[in-house]
Structure formats: structure tokens, C-alpha cells
C-alpha positions as CSV (number, residue, x, y, z in Angstrom):
1,M,1.4,25.5,30.6
2,S,0.1,28.3,32.7
3,F,1.7,31.5,32.1
4,D,2.8,32.9,35.5
5,I,2.9,36.7,34.9
6,S,4.8,37.4,38.1
7,K,7.9,35.6,36.5
8,F,7.8,37.3,33.2
9,P,6.3,40.8,33.8
10,V,7.6,42.5,30.6
11,L,7.1,39.5,28.2
12,A,3.4,39.4,29.5
13,Q,3.0,42.7,27.7
14,A,4.3,41.4,24.3
15,N,2.0,38.5,23.6
16,T,2.1,39.9,19.8
17,P,4.4,41.8,17.7
18,E,2.0,44.6,17.8
19,E,2.2,44.8,21.5
20,L,6.0,44.3,21.5
21,R,6.4,47.4,19.3
22,K,4.5,49.5,21.8
23,L,7.3,48.9,24.4
24,P,10.1,51.3,24.9
25,Q,13.3,50.3,23.3
26,G,15.0,50.4,26.7
27,L,13.1,47.4,27.7
28,L,14.0,45.0,25.0
29,P,17.0,43.5,26.9
30,Q,14.6,42.6,29.6
31,V,12.1,41.1,27.0
32,S,14.9,38.9,25.7
33,D,16.0,37.8,29.1
34,E,12.5,36.8,30.0
35,L,11.9,35.3,26.4
36,R,15.0,33.2,27.1
37,Q,13.7,31.9,30.3
38,F,10.3,31.1,29.1
39,L,11.7,29.1,26.2
40,L,13.9,27.2,28.8
41,Q,10.8,26.3,30.8
42,S,8.4,25.6,27.9
43,V,10.8,23.4,26.1
44,G,11.6,21.5,29.4
45,I,7.7,20.6,29.5
46,S,7.1,20.0,25.9
47,S,10.7,18.5,24.7
48,G,11.7,19.8,21.2
49,H,14.3,21.7,19.4
50,F,16.2,23.9,21.9
51,A,19.7,25.2,21.4
52,S,18.9,26.9,18.1
53,G,16.1,28.8,19.7
54,L,18.3,29.9,22.7
55,G,20.7,31.5,20.0
56,T,17.9,33.5,18.2
57,V,16.1,35.2,21.1
58,E,17.6,38.7,20.5
59,L,17.3,38.5,16.9
60,T,13.7,37.4,17.1
61,V,12.8,40.3,19.3
62,A,14.7,42.8,17.1
63,L,13.0,41.5,13.9
64,H,9.5,42.0,15.3
65,Y,10.4,45.2,16.8
66,V,11.7,46.9,13.6
67,Y,9.5,45.1,11.0
68,N,5.7,45.5,10.8
69,T,4.9,41.7,10.8
70,P,2.7,40.3,9.6
71,F,2.5,42.9,6.9
72,D,6.2,42.7,6.4
73,R,7.1,39.1,5.5
74,L,9.5,37.3,7.9
75,I,10.6,34.0,6.6
76,W,12.5,31.5,8.9
77,D,14.8,28.9,7.3
78,V,14.2,25.3,8.7
79,G,12.5,26.5,11.8
80,H,14.5,24.8,14.4
81,Q,15.2,28.3,15.6
82,A,11.7,29.8,15.5
83,Y,10.4,28.7,19.0
84,P,11.0,32.4,20.3
85,H,9.0,33.6,17.1
86,K,6.0,31.4,18.1
87,I,6.2,32.7,21.9
88,L,6.0,36.4,20.4
89,T,3.2,35.6,17.9
90,D,0.2,34.9,20.1
91,R,1.1,31.2,20.7
92,R,2.9,31.2,24.1
93,E,0.1,29.7,26.0
94,R,0.1,26.7,23.7
95,M,4.0,26.1,23.6
96,H,3.6,23.2,25.8
97,T,1.8,21.3,23.1
98,I,4.6,21.8,20.5
99,R,5.4,18.7,18.3
100,Q,2.5,16.8,19.9
101,K,-0.7,15.3,18.1
102,N,-3.1,18.2,17.6
103,G,-0.7,20.6,19.2
104,L,1.5,23.5,17.8
105,H,3.4,22.6,14.5
106,P,7.3,22.2,15.3
107,F,8.1,24.5,12.5
108,P,6.5,27.7,11.1
109,W,3.3,26.7,9.4
110,R,1.2,28.8,7.3
111,E,-2.1,27.1,8.4
112,E,-1.2,27.9,12.0
113,S,-0.5,31.7,12.1
114,Q,-0.6,34.8,9.7
115,Y,2.8,35.4,11.1
116,D,4.2,32.2,9.6
117,T,4.6,33.2,6.0
118,F,6.1,30.2,4.5
119,S,6.0,26.6,5.8
120,V,9.4,25.2,6.5
121,G,10.9,22.0,7.5
122,H,14.2,21.4,5.7
123,S,17.0,24.0,5.1
124,G,17.9,26.3,2.1
125,T,14.4,27.4,1.0
126,S,14.0,30.8,2.7
127,V,15.9,33.0,0.2
128,S,14.1,31.7,-2.6
129,A,10.6,32.2,-1.1
130,A,11.7,35.7,0.1
131,L,12.9,36.9,-3.4
132,A,9.4,35.8,-4.8
133,M,7.8,37.9,-1.9
134,A,10.2,40.8,-2.8
135,V,9.0,40.8,-6.4
136,A,5.4,40.6,-5.4
137,A,5.9,43.3,-3.0
138,D,7.4,45.6,-5.6
139,K,4.6,44.8,-7.9
140,E,2.2,45.8,-5.2
141,G,3.8,49.0,-4.4
142,A,2.5,49.2,-0.8
143,G,5.9,49.4,0.8
144,R,5.9,45.7,2.3
145,K,9.4,44.6,3.5
146,V,10.7,41.2,3.3
147,V,13.3,39.4,5.5
148,A,14.8,35.8,5.3
149,V,16.6,34.5,8.0
150,I,19.2,31.5,7.2
151,G,21.8,30.1,9.2
152,D,25.6,29.5,8.1
153,G,24.8,25.6,8.0
154,A,22.0,26.0,5.7
155,M,24.0,28.3,3.5
156,T,25.9,25.2,2.4
157,G,22.7,24.0,0.5
158,G,23.0,24.5,-3.2
159,M,19.6,26.0,-3.6
160,V,20.5,29.0,-1.5
161,F,23.3,30.1,-4.0
162,E,20.9,29.6,-6.9
163,A,18.5,31.9,-5.1
164,M,21.1,34.4,-4.2
165,N,22.5,34.5,-7.8
166,H,18.9,35.3,-9.0
167,A,18.3,38.0,-6.3
168,G,21.5,39.8,-7.2
169,D,20.1,40.0,-10.9
170,L,16.6,41.0,-10.1
171,H,17.9,43.6,-7.5
172,K,14.6,43.7,-5.5
173,D,14.5,45.2,-2.0
174,M,15.0,42.4,0.6
175,L,17.0,41.5,3.5
176,V,18.9,38.4,4.2
177,V,19.9,37.8,7.9
178,L,22.8,35.4,7.9
179,N,22.7,33.9,11.5
180,D,26.1,32.6,11.9
181,N,26.6,30.4,15.0
182,E,29.5,28.4,13.3
183,M,27.4,25.3,12.9
184,S,24.4,23.6,11.8
185,I,22.7,20.6,13.5
186,S,26.2,19.4,13.6
187,E,29.6,20.8,13.1
188,N,29.9,23.0,10.2
189,V,32.2,21.9,7.4
190,G,33.3,23.2,4.2
191,A,34.9,26.2,2.3
192,L,32.1,28.6,3.0
193,N,32.7,28.0,6.6
194,N,36.3,28.9,6.3
195,H,35.2,32.0,4.2
196,L,32.8,33.2,7.0
197,A,35.7,32.6,9.4
198,Q,38.0,35.0,7.3
199,L,35.4,37.7,7.4
200,M,36.1,37.7,11.1
201,S,39.7,38.2,10.7
202,G,41.9,41.4,11.1
203,R,42.4,41.8,7.3
204,F,38.9,42.2,6.5
205,Y,38.4,45.1,9.1
206,T,41.4,47.1,7.9
207,T,39.1,48.8,5.3
208,I,35.6,48.8,6.2
209,R,33.3,49.7,3.4
210,E,31.6,53.1,3.4
211,N,28.1,51.5,3.2
212,S,28.9,49.7,6.4
213,K,30.3,52.8,8.2
214,K,26.8,54.6,7.3
215,V,24.8,51.7,8.7
216,L,26.5,50.6,11.6
217,K,27.4,54.3,12.8
218,G,29.9,53.4,15.5
219,M,28.0,50.6,17.2
220,P,29.9,48.1,19.1
221,V,30.2,45.6,16.3
222,I,32.3,42.6,16.4
223,K,35.0,44.3,14.4
224,E,36.4,45.7,17.7
225,M,37.1,42.2,18.7
226,A,38.9,41.4,15.7
227,K,42.8,41.3,15.2
228,R,44.2,44.7,14.3
229,T,47.8,43.7,13.6
230,E,47.4,44.1,9.9
231,E,45.7,47.5,10.1
232,H,48.7,49.7,9.3
233,L,50.2,47.5,6.4
234,K,50.6,49.4,3.4
235,G,48.7,48.8,0.1
236,M,46.1,46.6,1.7
237,V,43.3,45.8,-0.8
238,V,40.2,44.0,0.8
239,P,38.6,41.9,-2.0
240,A,34.6,41.8,-2.2
241,T,33.0,39.4,0.0
242,L,31.4,36.3,-2.0
243,F,27.9,38.0,-1.1
244,E,28.8,41.2,-2.8
245,E,29.9,39.2,-5.9
246,L,26.5,37.7,-6.0
247,G,24.9,41.2,-5.9
248,F,24.2,41.7,-2.2
249,N,25.2,44.8,0.0
250,Y,27.1,43.1,2.8
251,I,26.9,44.4,6.5
252,G,28.5,43.0,9.5
253,P,29.3,40.9,11.4
254,I,27.5,42.4,14.4
255,D,26.8,40.8,17.8
256,G,23.5,38.8,17.4
257,H,23.0,38.9,21.2
258,D,23.1,42.8,21.5
259,V,19.4,43.6,21.0
260,D,20.0,47.2,20.7
261,S,22.6,47.1,18.0
262,L,20.4,44.6,16.1
263,V,17.5,47.0,16.3
264,E,19.6,50.1,15.2
265,T,21.3,48.4,12.5
266,M,18.1,46.9,11.1
267,R,16.3,50.3,11.3
268,N,19.1,51.8,9.2
269,M,19.0,49.0,6.6
270,R,15.2,49.0,6.4
271,N,15.0,51.2,3.5
272,L,18.0,50.4,1.7
273,K,17.5,49.6,-1.9
274,G,18.3,46.2,-3.5
275,P,19.2,43.0,-1.8
276,Q,20.9,43.3,1.6
277,I,22.7,40.7,3.7
278,L,23.2,41.2,7.4
279,H,25.8,38.9,8.9
280,I,25.4,38.4,12.8
281,M,27.2,36.2,15.2
282,T,25.3,34.1,17.7
283,K,25.9,31.2,20.1
284,K,23.8,28.3,19.8
285,G,22.6,27.5,23.1
286,R,23.1,31.1,24.5
287,G,22.2,31.6,28.2
288,Y,21.9,28.0,29.2
289,E,25.4,26.8,30.1
290,P,25.0,23.0,29.2
291,A,23.7,23.8,25.7
292,E,26.5,26.4,25.2
293,K,29.1,23.8,25.9
294,D,27.4,21.2,23.9
295,P,25.1,22.5,21.4
296,I,24.9,19.4,19.3
297,G,23.8,17.3,22.3
298,W,21.2,19.9,23.2
299,H,20.1,20.5,19.6
300,A,16.8,18.7,20.3
301,V,16.0,17.6,24.0
302,P,13.3,15.4,25.7
303,K,11.2,16.7,28.6
304,F,13.8,17.9,31.3
305,D,14.0,20.1,34.4
306,P,16.2,23.2,33.3
307,S,17.2,23.9,37.0
308,Q,19.2,20.5,37.0
309,F,21.5,21.7,34.1
310,K,21.5,18.2,32.7
311,K,19.2,16.0,30.4
312,P,17.5,13.1,32.0
313,A,19.4,9.9,31.9
314,S,18.2,7.9,29.0
315,K,16.9,4.4,29.9
316,P,18.8,1.3,28.6
317,G,17.0,0.2,25.5
318,L,17.2,-1.6,22.3
319,P,19.7,-0.3,19.8
320,T,18.3,2.0,17.1
321,F,18.7,1.0,13.5
322,S,21.2,4.0,13.1
323,Q,23.2,2.4,15.7
324,V,23.0,-0.9,13.8
325,F,24.1,1.0,10.8
326,G,27.0,2.5,12.5
327,K,28.3,-0.6,14.0
328,W,28.1,-2.3,10.6
329,L,29.9,0.4,8.8
330,C,32.9,0.0,11.4
331,D,32.8,-3.7,10.9
332,V,33.2,-3.5,7.3
333,A,35.7,-0.5,7.4
334,E,38.0,-2.7,9.4
335,K,38.3,-5.1,6.7
336,D,37.9,-2.8,3.5
337,D,39.7,0.4,3.0
338,K,37.8,1.0,-0.2
339,L,34.7,1.9,1.8
340,M,33.9,5.5,1.4
341,A,31.1,6.8,3.8
342,I,29.2,10.0,3.0
343,T,26.6,11.9,5.0
344,P,24.6,15.1,4.1
345,A,22.8,15.0,7.3
346,M,24.7,14.8,10.7
347,R,26.9,12.1,12.0
348,E,25.2,12.0,15.2
349,G,21.8,11.3,13.7
350,S,23.1,8.7,11.3
351,G,25.0,6.5,13.9
352,M,28.4,7.6,12.3
353,V,30.3,9.2,15.3
354,E,32.5,6.3,16.1
355,F,33.1,5.6,12.5
356,S,34.1,9.3,11.8
357,Q,36.8,9.1,14.6
358,R,38.1,5.8,13.7
359,F,38.2,6.2,10.1
360,P,38.4,9.8,9.2
361,K,40.1,9.3,5.8
362,Q,37.0,7.2,4.7
363,Y,34.4,9.7,6.1
364,F,33.0,12.6,4.2
365,D,30.5,15.0,5.7
366,A,29.0,16.8,2.8
367,A,27.2,19.4,4.9
368,I,23.7,20.2,3.8
369,A,24.2,19.3,0.2
370,E,22.2,16.2,-0.7
371,Q,22.6,16.5,-4.4
372,H,26.3,16.8,-4.1
373,A,26.3,13.8,-1.5
374,V,24.7,11.5,-4.1
375,T,26.9,12.4,-7.1
376,L,29.9,12.3,-4.9
377,G,29.1,8.8,-4.3
378,A,28.6,8.2,-7.9
379,G,32.2,9.6,-8.8
380,F,33.7,7.2,-6.0
381,A,32.0,4.3,-7.7
382,C,33.5,5.2,-11.0
383,E,36.8,4.9,-9.6
384,G,36.2,1.5,-8.0
385,L,35.8,2.6,-4.4
386,K,32.8,1.5,-2.5
387,P,30.5,4.4,-1.6
388,V,27.9,4.3,1.1
389,V,25.6,7.3,1.2
390,A,23.9,7.7,4.7
391,I,20.9,9.8,4.1
392,Y,17.6,10.5,5.8
393,S,14.5,9.5,3.7
394,T,13.3,13.2,3.3
395,F,17.0,14.3,2.3
396,L,17.0,11.8,-0.5
397,Q,14.1,13.5,-2.1
398,R,16.4,16.6,-2.5
399,G,18.9,14.5,-4.4
400,Y,16.3,12.7,-6.7
401,D,17.6,13.8,-10.0
402,Q,21.2,12.8,-9.0
403,L,19.9,9.4,-7.9
404,I,18.3,8.8,-11.4
405,H,20.8,10.3,-13.8
406,D,24.1,10.1,-11.9
407,V,23.7,6.8,-10.2
408,A,21.0,4.6,-11.4
409,L,21.2,5.4,-15.2
410,Q,24.9,4.5,-15.1
411,R,24.3,1.5,-13.2
412,L,27.0,2.4,-10.4
413,P,27.2,0.5,-7.2
414,V,26.3,3.0,-4.7
415,L,24.7,1.7,-1.6
416,F,22.1,4.0,0.2
417,A,21.5,3.5,3.9
418,I,18.3,5.4,4.1
419,D,17.2,6.5,7.7
420,R,14.0,7.8,8.9
421,G,11.8,5.6,6.7
422,G,8.2,5.6,7.3
423,I,6.6,7.4,10.3
424,V,9.1,9.8,12.0
425,G,6.6,11.5,14.2
426,A,6.9,14.8,16.2
427,D,8.6,16.9,13.3
428,G,5.5,16.3,11.2
429,P,5.0,16.1,7.3
430,T,8.2,17.6,6.3
431,H,10.2,14.7,8.0
432,Q,7.8,11.7,7.6
433,G,9.7,9.4,5.2
434,A,6.5,8.5,3.4
435,F,7.5,8.4,-0.1
436,D,11.0,6.8,-0.6
437,L,9.7,3.2,-1.6
438,S,7.4,4.9,-4.2
439,F,9.9,7.3,-5.7
440,M,12.8,4.8,-5.8
441,R,10.7,1.8,-7.2
442,C,10.0,3.6,-10.4
443,I,13.7,3.9,-11.1
444,P,15.3,1.4,-13.4
445,N,18.3,-0.6,-12.1
446,M,17.5,-0.1,-8.4
447,V,17.6,-2.7,-5.8
448,I,15.4,-1.9,-2.8
449,M,15.4,-3.6,0.6
450,A,13.4,-3.0,3.8
451,P,14.7,-4.8,6.8
452,S,12.0,-6.4,9.3
453,D,14.6,-6.3,12.3
454,E,18.1,-5.3,13.1
455,N,19.8,-8.5,11.9
456,E,18.1,-8.3,8.7
457,C,19.3,-4.6,8.3
458,R,22.9,-5.6,9.1
459,Q,22.9,-8.6,6.4
460,M,21.0,-6.2,3.8
461,L,23.5,-3.5,4.3
462,Y,26.2,-6.2,3.5
463,T,24.1,-7.5,0.6
464,G,24.0,-3.9,-1.0
465,Y,27.7,-3.6,-0.3
466,C,28.6,-6.7,-2.1
467,Y,26.2,-6.0,-5.2
468,K,28.1,-4.7,-8.2
469,D,25.5,-4.4,-11.0
470,G,24.0,-1.0,-9.9
471,P,22.6,0.9,-6.8
472,T,21.0,-0.6,-3.7
473,A,19.0,0.9,-1.0
474,V,18.3,-0.2,2.5
475,R,15.5,1.6,4.0
476,Y,15.0,1.6,7.7
477,P,13.0,3.5,10.4
478,R,13.9,6.1,13.2
479,G,14.2,4.8,16.7
480,S,14.6,1.5,18.5
481,A,14.8,-1.8,16.7
482,T,13.0,-5.0,17.6
483,G,15.5,-6.8,19.8
484,A,16.5,-9.4,17.4
485,E,20.1,-10.7,17.8
486,Q,22.5,-9.4,15.3
487,V,24.6,-12.3,13.8
488,E,28.2,-11.0,13.5
489,E,28.9,-13.1,10.4
490,M,27.8,-11.2,7.4
491,T,26.1,-13.0,4.5
492,A,24.7,-11.6,1.2
493,M,21.2,-12.5,0.7
494,P,19.9,-13.8,-2.6
495,I,18.7,-10.8,-4.5
496,G,14.9,-10.5,-4.7
497,K,13.8,-13.5,-2.3
498,G,11.4,-13.3,0.5
499,V,10.7,-15.7,3.3
500,I,7.5,-17.1,4.9
501,K,7.4,-16.4,8.6
502,R,4.0,-18.0,9.3
503,Q,2.0,-20.5,7.6
504,G,-1.7,-20.1,7.6
505,K,-4.8,-20.3,5.6
506,R,-7.0,-18.3,3.3
507,I,-5.3,-14.9,3.8
508,A,-1.7,-14.1,2.8
509,I,-0.1,-11.2,4.4
510,L,2.9,-9.8,2.2
511,N,4.8,-7.6,4.7
512,F,7.6,-5.1,3.7
513,G,9.8,-3.6,6.6
514,T,9.4,-3.3,10.2
515,T,5.7,-3.7,10.4
516,L,6.4,-7.5,10.3
517,A,5.8,-7.9,14.1
518,A,2.3,-6.3,13.8
519,S,1.5,-8.3,10.8
520,L,2.5,-11.5,12.6
521,E,0.3,-10.5,15.6
522,A,-2.6,-9.6,13.5
523,A,-2.1,-13.1,11.5
524,Q,-2.2,-15.1,14.8
525,Q,-5.9,-13.9,15.2
526,L,-6.8,-14.6,11.5
527,D,-4.8,-17.7,11.1
528,A,-3.1,-16.0,8.1
529,T,0.2,-16.7,6.4
530,V,2.9,-14.0,6.7
531,A,5.8,-13.5,4.2
532,D,8.7,-11.2,5.2
533,M,9.1,-10.1,1.5
534,R,12.5,-8.2,2.2
535,F,12.8,-6.9,-1.3
536,I,10.6,-4.2,-2.8
537,K,12.6,-4.2,-6.0
538,P,13.2,-6.7,-7.6
539,L,10.0,-8.3,-6.2
540,D,10.0,-12.1,-5.3
541,L,7.6,-12.9,-8.2
542,D,7.7,-16.6,-7.5
543,L,6.7,-16.0,-3.9
544,V,3.9,-13.8,-4.7
545,S,2.6,-16.3,-7.3
546,Q,2.8,-19.1,-4.9
547,L,0.9,-17.2,-2.4
548,A,-1.7,-15.9,-4.6
549,N,-2.5,-19.4,-6.1
550,S,-2.7,-20.9,-2.5
551,H,-4.8,-18.2,-0.8
552,D,-8.1,-16.5,-1.2
553,I,-7.0,-13.0,-0.4
554,I,-3.9,-11.1,-0.5
555,V,-2.8,-8.2,2.0
556,T,0.2,-6.1,1.5
557,V,1.6,-3.9,4.5
558,E,4.1,-1.3,4.3
559,E,5.1,1.9,6.2
560,N,5.0,4.0,3.0
561,A,2.4,5.7,0.7
562,I,0.1,3.3,-0.8
563,M,0.2,4.9,-4.2
564,G,3.1,3.7,-6.1
565,G,4.6,1.8,-3.1
566,A,5.5,-2.0,-2.4
567,G,1.9,-2.9,-2.6
568,S,1.5,-1.3,-6.1
569,G,4.5,-3.5,-7.3
570,V,2.3,-6.8,-5.9
571,L,-0.7,-5.5,-7.9
572,E,1.4,-5.1,-11.0
573,A,3.1,-8.6,-10.6
574,L,-0.4,-10.1,-10.3
575,Q,-1.7,-8.3,-13.4
576,R,1.2,-9.7,-15.4
577,K,0.7,-13.2,-14.4
578,R,-3.1,-12.7,-14.9
579,I,-3.9,-13.7,-11.5
580,I,-7.1,-12.3,-10.2
581,K,-7.3,-12.1,-6.5
582,P,-8.9,-9.6,-4.0
583,V,-6.0,-7.5,-2.7
584,L,-6.1,-5.1,0.3
585,L,-3.1,-2.5,0.4
586,I,-2.3,-1.3,3.9
587,G,0.0,1.7,4.2
588,L,-0.1,5.4,4.4
589,P,-2.9,7.3,3.0
590,D,-2.7,9.9,0.2
591,E,-2.3,12.8,2.6
592,F,0.7,14.4,4.4
593,I,1.1,12.9,7.9
594,K,0.9,15.5,10.6
595,H,2.9,15.5,13.7
596,G,2.7,13.6,16.9
597,A,4.2,10.6,18.7
598,P,5.1,7.9,16.3
599,D,3.0,5.2,18.3
600,E,-0.1,7.7,18.1
601,I,0.2,8.2,14.4
602,T,0.7,4.5,13.7
603,A,-2.4,3.5,15.7
604,E,-4.6,6.3,14.1
605,L,-3.4,5.2,10.5
606,Q,-4.1,1.6,11.6
607,L,-0.7,0.4,11.0
608,D,-0.2,-1.3,14.3
609,A,-1.4,-4.9,14.9
610,P,-5.0,-4.0,16.0
611,G,-5.3,-1.6,13.1
612,I,-4.2,-4.1,10.5
613,L,-6.3,-6.8,12.1
614,S,-9.3,-4.2,11.9
615,Q,-8.6,-3.4,8.2
616,I,-8.4,-7.0,7.1
617,Q,-11.5,-7.8,9.0
618,A,-13.4,-5.0,7.5
619,F,-12.1,-6.0,3.9
620,I,-13.4,-9.6,4.3
621,S,-16.5,-9.0,6.0
């Protein structure tokens, strides 16, 4: 994208934070306005995360203006809100490449820029990293400052409280900016959300603390907007905030869109000793009316024209696997009030919007709390209810201990509907669901299924729901399904049984999951046999033996890490049966998969039909 200097005359003078800090403070509101317009135009060209960045424009400008970045450490949590940060840190000319193959990384990334001090992708990590950097800064003694930015949604992750508890004990100099926009990627839930809302009430502001008075110095803070009805009540005692109980000096809330107030407040806080927390109020989607009205819908966007004030109409297409899951969930709930559906992600991304509206008493949004979500399901199972945990592949990694000890060890019948399995694409290595088959397969008592199409997905979900002897997992990818017709009648599959989809000669392809269509296409060229294995665990040992004994070469195909995945399970089975055969394992290599369009990555990794064919031909030649 060419940078039109005539449209952004002040921003043009601030390609780096060093240049920004040379500008008079009086120009910062104009810098913010131009930065917001640049963001609108660049994301319109590139697609990507949107509403979060609009809400952090003034904050980003103030942070880089007050703090001596990159010497001072600035850590963004998640990174959805870090597009303005990238624009101000010498990357504005490449913004049109963000999330694309070989383009800018979607999140702050250490390999990309010295200004990205910590690589992020999922929430709740910034405070821990900042604390370590604060300890290092104290040890160094060079006057380095450390700032972590975290949203009110990310604050619901348990790791944040672990970090803040430790920070309060160590008492190192650090600033945590709580960017409170009253939501995460979805609506915020939970008691913390209620606590933050209470801080905005009139009661809190009846007695502003002395330290706040000193720092804020009469600036137009949000307290002026708060109710004052309780101000004159006698004997009013304001309890310490949750953050102060954890050892932080709490300041705020202040208007996160008033860049001058932000700058002055941060200047006053910069040299305060010990852990500080600055509570700012922002609006997700600020400055673009459609995003302000619908911040969830505009959280991430395709390529669009900002002047049209609407997203491009989506083309009619095949249902997504998330939608298949959502329909199945509603169908079962209509007949069974014992179903309890839990999500630690977002109902919009998991296909649960309709379910949450129709069955609110059976729907549990656990916020960004993966560990809690898994064990919540375990508790439901103990009481004879039927829990379904809808969770993204990479989110389940964060609840791994709970999956092992709270669910599998106790053999509890919890169904895990695992979305975003395999190649996810533009969000890069933090979001690729590359490891779930591997890390689940090694857990005793687990049943693991991978559907090849939407009907198999529907029937597998029902199979897991009916299974009573332990936990089950149905793992499916993001995006559109295959077009297979969904059979309304639900039938439980026999556990651990695959099916042959094509009969051929010499070569047997054992396929796990939605790579089946590609495997069948490659098999057509080779006249190979193809089996839809369906179950990763327990593996269909009879089918494996049958195919090994009747074919010369075994090929396994999966959209998962080769190391420890479904193919490894086939090798283990052949070894146990003392069957010696050449085996080719096709899957994801032993590396973190970078960002790009899913079809581009799939082709590059040779997991599409031509790639599978090429790998087999090279193996047998």
C-alpha cells in the first residue's frame, strides 16, 4: 500500500517512536486521528483484526510518546489490539501484507521487530513476562521501564492473577495498563466484569485516594461522569480494590481516548515505585460507527471498503464445521435437558449463538478460563449431567493438566468438541491446531475421533455424547465443510472402527480427518486403497492389520504433527503385531507453521491432493 503523505501529514512524521517523541504534544490528537484513518484503510486492504486496534489508538500513541521504546519494554497481551503499534514502529508501509504468507505477522513477534518485546497470540501472558522483565531491569540498574497492556477480557484468565499475586510480593517497578472496553472477543462475563463496573460507580469516587489525587492532578478523569448521589453520605468507607489487595497501586479509571490525559498520567506514574495499575476506559471500534455498534461482528474483518460502512456480503457457501456443531447441539438439547454446554472461547466462533439464546440455562460461557472450563465439565459429569466442552485446539493446550487429571484420570464422560484443528491459517503458529492428536493420544482412557466430513462430524458428536466409559474428543477444522449431506437421524458409531472408502492395490492410505478428499484424489492416480480411519484412539487394529497384510506400502495422512500423531499410532500397532512394512507418514513437520492462507500453507506442506501424490511417488520411486 502506497503511503499517501497528503492524507496523513503528521503521521508521516512519526514512522518510528523516536520520531513520534520529537513532535510537540499538541499534535498528538492529530496523530491519533490520522493513525485511526490509516488503520481503517490498511485493514480494508489486508483484512484482519480491526475493532480492538481502533480502541487502542490513543493508548498506543501515549505509550510510545512517554516511554523510551524499545529500551523501555512494552508488552501487548494477545496482540489483536497491536496494529496501531505496528504502524508506529517502522512497519506502516508493510501493513497491507499483515497475516499473509511472508507478510507481517498478525501479532507482536520478536523475530519481526525490536519493538515487539514478547511474542504473543493467546491472552493472559503479558503480566508474567513483564514481571520477569521488571526483575531483569532492577538487576541491570540502567533505569529501564516495563509496561504490560492487558484487556479486561484477558484479565479473566487465571494466569493473570498468578502473575499479579507474585508481582505484589516481589514489589518491582512495573506498570500494568488495564484496557477496559467491557468486552473481549465476545461479551465479558463473570464477577471480575462486575467488579470493574463497580469501580465506575459513584460509591467508589466518594473518597478518591491520595495517590490518585497526586497522579491525576485534576485532569478530566472519568470520575466526573460517575454518579455523585452517595458523595455526602456519612461514614462512607471505600474498600481497597482487588488490585490493591494484590499489592498494586491502582490509578483510574481515566478516559482512554483522551491522549493528553493519558500522556500526563503516564508521565506522573513513570517513576512511581513498585507495581502500578492504570485503569483506562476505551471503546472497541472507536471512531468507526459500524464497529462501535457491533464490536463483536467487527472484531476481525475480511477485505472491505471503509467508505461503505458495511462489510462485504458473504457469498453463500457450505456450512462450517462450527455450524454443524451448533446445529447438533441444539438438536440434542431439544431432547435432553441434561446437556450442559461450556465454552472458554466465544459463542460466535464456536457456533453456539443460537444455542445460547434458546437454552440459556444449559449454556456456560467460562470467559478466558480454559482450565476452569475443563474441570467445570468434569464436575458436571460427576453429578450425572452431560457436559460438552466446545474449545479451540490451541485453547485446550492451556487446560491440558485438567484434561489429564480432572477428566481422563477419573474416566469422566466429558465430550470435547475441538474446533480449529489442523491448519488455521492467517493467525500463524500460536493458532495452528497442530498438536492436539499427539497430546491427547498419549492420555489413557481417551477416545479421539476426526471426522472426514460434516455428516461424520454430526454422528461422531452423538457417538461421544452417548459414550459413558470416559472422555471423548471430536476434532474438526476451521472453515467450510465438504458439502456432504447431514443425516438428521443420529446414530452412535461402533467405537474404534474405520471404513474402506476405495479399494485399490499395493498402496493403502490410512486417512485421519478432513484430508480424506485429497487422499482419495491422490489414490485415484495411484490406484491405491483408502481407509477413513475415523478413530485415532482406539485405533482400528483389525483394519490396520488387514491393510498391512494385503498391501505392500502403508501411508498415513493427517493434519497434525507427524511426531506422536495418528501415524505414530499406526507404527506402534504394526510393531506390536510384528508386521514389517514400509510406512510413509504424511502430516505437519516438526516446526511451527507460519501464517498465511490455509490453502497456501496446505499446498506448501504438501497436504493437498497433488502434495500427497508427490510424497507417495517420491517414497516408492
